[in-house]
Every structure is written in structure tokens, then in C-alpha cells.
C-alpha positions in Angstrom: 87.9 43.0 85.3 89.4 42.5 82.6 90.5 37.8 82.3 93.5 37.1 81.0 95.0 33.4 78.8 98.1 33.2 78.9 99.0 30.2 75.6 102.2 29.0 73.3 104.2 27.3 75.3 105.9 23.5 75.1 109.1 22.2 75.6 111.6 23.2 73.2 115.3 22.3 73.4 118.0 24.8 73.6 119.3 27.4 72.2 115.2 27.2 70.9 112.6 29.1 70.4 108.7 30.2 71.3 105.9 33.5 70.7 103.7 33.3 74.1 100.1 34.9 73.3 98.4 36.9 75.8 95.0 37.5 75.7 92.6 39.6 76.4 89.4 40.4 77.2 87.8 44.6 77.3 88.8 46.7 74.4 90.3 48.7 78.3 93.9 46.7 78.1 95.1 48.3 75.1 96.1 51.8 77.6 97.1 49.5 80.7 102.0 49.0 80.9 101.7 45.0 80.1 104.3 43.0 81.6 105.1 38.5 81.1 105.8 37.4 84.1 107.5 34.0 84.8 108.2 32.2 87.8 110.0 28.6 88.0 110.0 26.4 90.7 110.6 27.5 94.0 110.9 30.0 93.0 109.0 33.9 93.1 107.5 35.3 90.0 109.5 38.4 88.2 109.4 40.6 85.3 110.7 39.8 82.9 109.6 42.3 80.2 106.5 44.9 79.4 105.3 47.5 77.6 104.0 50.4 77.9 100.7 51.6 76.1 102.8 53.6 73.2 105.5 50.2 73.1 108.1 51.4 75.4 109.5 48.5 76.3 112.1 47.2 78.5 114.3 43.9 80.0 115.5 41.6 82.9 118.7 41.5 82.2 118.3 37.3 82.1 117.1 37.8 79.0 117.5 40.6 77.1 118.8 40.6 73.9 117.0 37.3 73.4 113.5 38.0 74.2 111.5 40.5 72.9 107.2 42.2 73.5 105.1 43.7 71.2 100.9 43.8 71.5 98.5 44.4 69.0 96.0 46.7 70.5 93.7 45.2 67.7 93.3 42.9 69.0 94.2 42.7 72.5 96.5 40.4 73.1 100.6 41.0 74.1 103.4 39.5 72.4 106.3 37.0 73.3 108.7 36.4 71.0 111.6 34.3 72.9 114.4 33.6 71.6 118.5 31.4 72.7 116.0 28.9 75.2 118.4 28.4 77.8 116.8 25.6 81.0 116.9 28.2 83.2 114.7 30.0 80.9 112.7 26.9 82.2 108.9 28.0 84.3 105.6 29.0 83.9 104.5 32.3 82.5 102.1 35.1 83.2 100.8 38.1 82.2 99.5 40.7 83.5 99.6 44.6 84.3 103.3 46.0 84.7 103.3 46.8 88.1 105.2 49.6 87.6 102.6 52.2 86.3 100.2 50.0 88.5 98.7 49.4 92.3 96.2 47.2 91.1 97.4 44.0 89.0 94.2 41.5 88.3 92.9 38.4 88.9 96.6 36.1 87.0 95.8 33.4 84.4 96.4 30.2 84.0 99.6 30.8 82.3 102.1 29.1 80.3 104.2 26.4 81.0 107.7 26.5 79.1 109.9 23.6 79.6 113.7 23.8 78.2 114.9 20.9 77.8 117.7 18.5 76.0 
């Protein structure tokens, strides 16, 4: 079982930037398609960005052009660079496998809180 640890969240003003990291245990992680998800209070968890093992990326319309997902397979780490942040980006952010490429997600990590507010 892969353990996922998210970090990098915080409080930022609208228009600001944050870079999230997802560190995974186990080298097999590099062969997975991975996604960043977010869950805002009272809402379902949603997939906002994803990257295949080969580096192909995909984004939800709500973040396209503002967020960039990347990965360092040697470090078993996936990143989410978030620019031009908006209050509606406020949520707990998680990483996990991309459900479009697997029938089984890993156990969820604790997530990292992102709050966009002036």
C-alpha cells in the first residue's frame, strides 16, 4: 500500500500562488497516473488535475490555465503549482491515483488546507 503525504497549503490572498507537494512511499508510484483532488466544505471531492506516468496532463475547466501539475518520479513526488488563486479555490487538497486509470485508489492522506482570502 502506498502512503501519500500532502504539504504546501496555507493562507494566501486572491491572485497569489502556492505550490503543493505530494510525497508517496514506494517506487511503484512512478508508474501510476496521479491526480490532485480538492474538497471544499459541503461539497464532494473533485479531481482538478492529473498526470500520467509519461507526463501527459489534464485539468478541470475551473483551474485550466492557472494550475500546473508535474511529477518527479525519482523523488516519488507530484506537485501542483497554483497561480492566480481565487476564493473558490479554497479547499482541502489531496493526491491519489487517477480514477480513470485504476479501479482502486490508495488510502487518502490527510490533505493540505488551501485558503484564499483577503
